[in-house]
Wavefront OBJ file of the C-alpha trace (Angstrom):
o trace
v 64.898 90.926 113.161
v 67.699 89.233 111.262
v 67.844 85.706 109.958
v 70.321 83.225 108.526
v 67.778 81.778 106.091
v 69.026 81.732 102.489
v 66.367 82.556 99.941
v 66.718 81.841 96.229
v 66.838 85.159 94.380
v 67.545 86.805 91.054
v 68.114 90.515 90.475
v 65.357 92.728 89.086
v 68.144 94.598 87.304
v 71.900 94.579 87.872
v 72.620 96.081 91.283
v 68.994 96.785 92.206
v 66.134 94.751 93.619
v 65.560 91.011 93.778
v 62.853 88.574 92.835
v 62.395 86.041 95.633
v 61.827 82.604 94.160
v 59.933 79.602 95.569
v 58.345 81.564 98.421
v 54.649 80.989 99.150
v 53.674 83.693 101.609
v 50.452 81.894 102.542
v 52.578 79.099 104.060
v 55.837 80.875 104.918
v 57.191 80.464 108.436
v 58.585 83.288 110.539
v 62.187 82.659 109.522
v 61.314 82.820 105.822
v 59.372 86.063 106.276
v 62.337 87.507 108.198
v 64.512 86.607 105.217
v 62.109 88.459 102.926
v 62.328 91.541 105.168
v 66.137 91.377 105.166
v 66.181 91.177 101.366
v 63.980 94.256 101.173
v 66.264 96.386 103.325
v 69.357 95.318 101.390
v 68.085 95.600 97.832
v 65.601 98.488 97.641
v 62.792 96.425 96.079
v 61.480 92.868 96.142
v 59.148 90.903 93.884
v 57.216 87.759 94.779
v 55.124 86.167 92.041
v 52.257 83.689 92.150
v 50.912 84.735 95.549
v 47.324 84.182 96.719
v 46.574 86.266 99.797
v 43.370 87.676 101.205
v 43.321 91.193 102.700
v 43.934 89.960 106.246
v 46.962 87.967 105.083
v 48.279 91.015 103.207
v 48.085 93.136 106.345
v 49.689 90.393 108.449
v 52.548 90.085 105.954
v 53.302 93.767 105.651
v 53.219 94.095 109.451
v 56.463 92.085 109.464
v 58.139 95.194 107.992
v 56.725 97.607 110.566
v 53.461 99.214 111.572
v 51.013 99.470 108.655
v 50.266 103.090 107.731
v 46.863 104.690 107.184
v 45.924 106.380 103.908
v 45.408 110.107 103.489
v 42.381 109.537 101.285
v 40.057 106.951 102.861
v 37.303 106.861 100.221
v 38.813 103.891 98.420
v 40.048 101.779 101.298
v 38.738 98.216 101.235
v 35.602 97.849 103.396
v 36.594 96.233 106.678
v 40.299 96.633 105.896
v 41.297 100.309 106.340
v 44.997 99.610 105.723
v 44.243 98.301 102.203
v 43.744 100.927 99.495
v 42.178 100.012 96.126
v 43.593 101.181 92.803
v 41.091 100.415 90.052
v 39.023 101.685 87.143
v 36.131 99.333 87.909
v 32.746 100.689 88.955
v 29.890 99.132 90.917
v 26.431 100.610 90.371
v 28.007 103.554 88.604
v 30.432 104.351 91.405
v 34.218 103.807 91.254
v 35.567 101.197 93.663
v 39.119 102.568 93.630
v 41.416 105.416 92.674
v 42.078 105.439 88.930
v 45.447 106.520 87.458
v 46.706 107.216 90.975
v 50.484 107.239 91.141
v 51.189 108.322 87.554
v 54.200 110.638 87.646
v 57.609 110.089 89.255
v 57.334 110.418 93.041
v 57.979 108.843 96.411
v 54.972 108.072 98.601
v 53.901 110.289 101.497
v 56.823 112.684 100.948
v 54.506 115.446 102.144
v 54.485 113.941 105.653
v 57.015 114.583 108.436
v 57.603 110.811 108.484
v 57.062 109.467 104.938
v 56.120 105.823 104.528
v 59.052 103.425 104.576
v 57.740 101.069 101.939
v 54.894 100.557 99.522
v 53.398 97.218 98.569
v 51.199 96.555 95.538
v 49.332 93.264 95.145
v 47.888 92.482 91.715
v 44.286 91.249 91.754
v 43.360 92.045 88.129
v 45.761 93.362 85.480
v 45.403 94.592 81.882
v 46.924 92.526 79.087
v 49.056 95.531 78.169
v 50.078 98.769 79.862
v 49.886 99.659 83.575
v 53.565 98.798 84.158
v 55.192 100.128 87.336
v 58.630 101.721 87.051
v 61.131 101.962 89.905
v 64.188 104.236 89.813
v 67.252 103.461 91.942
v 68.112 106.768 93.611
v 71.215 105.333 95.306
v 72.747 104.387 91.953
v 71.775 107.795 90.590
v 73.557 109.504 93.501
v 76.649 107.324 93.170
v 76.989 108.166 89.479
v 77.160 111.912 90.127
v 80.588 113.522 90.145
v 82.022 114.394 93.571
v 81.697 118.058 92.631
v 77.996 117.716 91.823
v 77.414 115.706 94.999
v 79.005 118.507 97.019
v 76.714 121.064 95.357
v 73.578 119.095 96.174
v 74.360 117.705 99.619
v 72.743 119.914 102.242
v 69.930 121.263 100.036
v 66.429 121.040 101.527
v 63.110 120.604 99.728
v 59.754 122.143 100.627
v 57.059 119.442 100.221
v 53.377 120.393 100.179
v 50.329 118.127 99.966
v 48.095 121.102 99.213
v 50.358 122.162 96.337
v 50.411 118.584 95.032
v 46.646 118.139 95.052
v 46.066 121.470 93.306
v 48.579 120.838 90.503
v 48.574 117.063 89.848
v 47.507 115.769 86.443
v 45.091 113.101 87.706
v 42.790 113.413 90.723
v 43.216 117.173 91.198
v 40.983 118.473 93.979
v 40.368 121.250 96.463
v 41.201 119.972 99.941
v 38.915 120.221 102.924
v 40.106 122.298 105.848
v 40.425 119.046 107.807
v 42.807 117.545 105.233
v 44.820 120.762 105.062
v 45.224 120.778 108.846
v 46.200 117.092 108.895
v 48.828 117.562 106.181
v 50.911 120.690 106.842
v 53.903 121.485 104.634
v 57.229 119.850 105.564
v 60.928 120.290 104.794
v 63.058 117.264 103.866
v 66.670 116.838 102.690
v 67.374 116.387 99.000
v 70.028 113.774 99.841
v 68.710 111.058 102.150
v 70.699 108.565 104.222
v 69.389 105.001 104.508
v 69.222 103.916 108.171
v 69.917 100.252 107.355
v 73.466 100.761 106.102
v 74.130 104.484 105.628
v 73.927 104.460 101.831
v 72.884 107.769 100.313
v 70.098 108.437 97.839
v 69.300 111.405 95.632
v 65.876 111.764 97.238
v 64.179 113.944 94.670
v 60.492 113.748 93.771
v 57.850 115.468 91.660
v 54.388 116.647 92.560
v 54.834 117.465 96.229
v 57.982 119.603 95.856
v 56.989 123.262 95.931
v 60.492 124.739 96.077
v 64.128 124.188 96.903
v 64.633 126.069 100.166
v 66.637 129.247 99.595
v 66.415 129.020 95.793
v 63.891 131.146 93.887
v 61.490 129.619 91.390
v 61.565 128.836 88.542
v 65.254 128.048 89.166
v 64.452 125.704 92.045
v 61.811 123.685 90.200
v 64.061 123.559 87.137
v 66.695 121.913 89.326
v 64.118 119.363 90.474
v 63.173 118.590 86.864
v 66.858 118.213 85.953
v 67.495 115.801 88.816
v 64.372 113.734 88.123
v 65.487 113.439 84.503
v 68.875 112.194 85.759
v 67.409 109.671 88.199
v 64.927 108.256 85.680
v 67.409 107.374 82.952
v 66.889 103.842 81.664
v 70.104 102.655 83.314
v 68.644 103.403 86.764
v 65.084 102.136 86.108
v 63.405 98.748 86.507
v 60.136 98.271 84.604
v 57.723 95.750 86.102
v 55.150 94.026 83.904
v 52.337 92.811 86.123
v 50.863 89.344 86.484
v 47.949 88.427 88.747
v 49.321 87.369 92.145
v 52.395 89.597 91.987
v 53.567 91.377 95.119
v 55.966 94.215 94.415
v 57.436 96.176 97.322
v 59.798 99.113 97.116
v 61.741 101.166 99.625
v 60.586 104.787 99.495
v 63.793 105.864 101.242
v 65.878 105.154 98.152
v 63.582 104.912 95.110
v 61.272 106.884 92.869
v 58.335 105.200 91.189
v 55.569 105.849 88.715
v 52.619 104.008 87.323
v 51.913 103.999 83.586
v 48.664 104.413 81.699
v 46.674 101.676 79.985
v 43.592 101.495 77.757
v 40.891 101.864 80.408
v 38.162 101.552 77.767
v 39.357 98.028 77.010
v 40.872 96.672 80.232
v 40.182 96.566 83.942
v 42.705 96.758 86.754
v 42.488 96.090 90.497
v 45.502 96.522 92.776
v 45.692 96.518 96.559
v 48.152 99.025 98.034
v 49.561 98.898 101.558
v 52.080 101.123 103.312
v 54.428 100.793 106.292
v 55.134 103.720 108.596
v 58.520 105.353 108.189
v 60.722 107.811 110.046
v 61.995 111.343 109.584
v 64.424 111.611 106.618
v 68.004 112.583 107.387
l 1 2 3 4 5 6 7 8 9 10 11 12 13 14 15 16 17 18 19 20 21 22 23 24 25 26 27 28 29 30 31 32 33 34 35 36 37 38 39 40 41 42 43 44 45 46 47 48 49 50 51 52 53 54 55 56 57 58 59 60 61 62 63 64 65 66 67 68 69 70 71 72 73 74 75 76 77 78 79 80 81 82 83 84 85 86 87 88 89 90 91 92 93 94 95 96 97 98 99 100 101 102 103 104 105 106 107 108 109 110 111 112 113 114 115 116 117 118 119 120 121 122 123 124 125 126 127 128 129 130 131 132 133 134 135 136 137 138 139 140 141 142 143 144 145 146 147 148 149 150 151 152 153 154 155 156 157 158 159 160 161 162 163 164 165 166 167 168 169 170 171 172 173 174 175 176 177 178 179 180 181 182 183 184 185 186 187 188 189 190 191 192 193 194 195 196 197 198 199 200 201 202 203 204 205 206 207 208 209 210 211 212 213 214 215 216 217 218 219 220 221 222 223 224 225 226 227 228 229 230 231 232 233 234 235 236 237 238 239 240 241 242 243 244 245 246 247 248 249 250 251 252 253 254 255 256 257 258 259 260 261 262 263 264 265 266 267 268 269 270 271 272 273 274 275 276 277 278 279 280 281 282 283 284
């Protein structure tokens, strides 16, 4: 759906992302929401501050971008709202209510699936006074800044992504997978350079954690290349750092960004975020 509505915006950083101003999603009409969706596809990330939405409203809003996606791990989905995943260090009766330190480390969501999620949304319910920033890296800008010779070397390379490898090597939340989860998440092969279906722009679609190897390149050489490219993509000039406020909605396009969470003093502060995903398509 396209729209002619003109929303007031300001860039998150030059050339990447926009903050949408004076939009109250609890009252927004269909044309305004369509304008929000358009801004997302054009800019790679959007921020809306001062929102007050219940879980049903969150799901209704994200459905404007496509079909909401399920979560691989269902333990911390919000009761009665399976599309809403809780990120938190809070406990109730000695039991955690959400995943803690999930998303720390540069990655793109669901890259271990044949059809990775198109976008990720985080909604801030409770935020620490310091720490817990979210960083977004613009992989289109990172690709565009490579020399034509380097682009030619990288274009056509394929990456082997593995959920099992990720869960056995990750720093936080490492676990042995059940046979059911292994069967539901087989290894996949995706291109290193991804084309955005909205306008054909290319992104250096590298990630950490799920990448087991560069196809046709022996390790450690292959994983060294991944580390080199992640270091390139995550230079300050390509990165937007978001400092959270309660009521923030931050959405990013997994087809053209990398992201990471950051740590905070979990002995001093509490954090509750609601995460939602939208189904994507096969990378090309």
